[in-house]
C-alpha positions in Angstrom: -3.5 -18.4 5.5 -6.1 -16.0 4.1 -6.0 -15.2 0.4 -5.9 -11.6 -0.6 -6.3 -10.0 -3.9 -3.3 -8.0 -5.0 -3.4 -5.4 -7.7 -0.2 -4.3 -9.4 1.0 -1.4 -11.5 3.9 -1.4 -13.9 6.6 1.1 -13.2 6.0 2.5 -16.7 2.4 3.3 -15.7 3.2 4.9 -12.4 3.4 8.5 -13.8 0.1 8.0 -15.6 -1.5 6.7 -12.3 -0.3 9.8 -10.4 -1.6 12.1 -13.1 -5.0 10.4 -13.2 -5.3 10.7 -9.4 -4.0 14.4 -9.2 -0.8 13.3 -7.4 1.8 14.0 -10.0 2.5 17.6 -8.8 3.2 16.2 -5.3 5.8 13.8 -6.7 7.5 16.6 -8.7 7.6 19.0 -5.8 8.9 16.3 -3.3 5.6 16.5 -1.3 4.6 12.9 -2.0 5.8 11.1 1.2 6.3 7.6 2.4 3.4 6.9 4.8 5.8 5.0 7.1 9.0 7.1 7.4 8.0 10.4 5.8 10.8 10.4 3.2 9.9 11.8 -0.2 8.7 9.2 -2.8 10.5 9.2 -6.1 10.2 7.1 -9.2 13.3 5.3 -8.0 12.3 4.4 -4.5 8.5 3.7 -4.8 7.9 0.1 -3.5 4.2 -0.1 -2.6 0.9 1.8 -3.1 -2.1 0.9 -1.0 -5.4 2.5 -0.3 -7.1 3.1 3.0 -9.4 6.1 2.6 -6.8 7.7 0.3 -3.7 6.4 -1.5 -0.7 5.6 0.7 2.8 5.3 -0.7 5.7 3.3 0.8 9.4 3.7 -0.1 11.8 0.8 -0.7 13.4 0.9 2.8 13.2 -2.5 4.3 11.8 -1.3 7.7 9.0 0.6 5.9 8.1 -2.5 3.8 8.0 -4.6 6.9 5.3 -2.3 8.3 2.9 -2.8 5.3 
């Protein structure tokens, strides 16, 4: 099995992360969406953030997490 580096962010730092990356307003307006199902991301349902060419957010639905 190949080893991969995994970066983590504490829930308490999530809002700061969004503000630093100009994404906070998208969260507040409900426009920050799960990249798998399209549901709005909230502070309660965020499960994963990853970066391709831009940040992708995944909600805590099990079927969405399986796709990551």
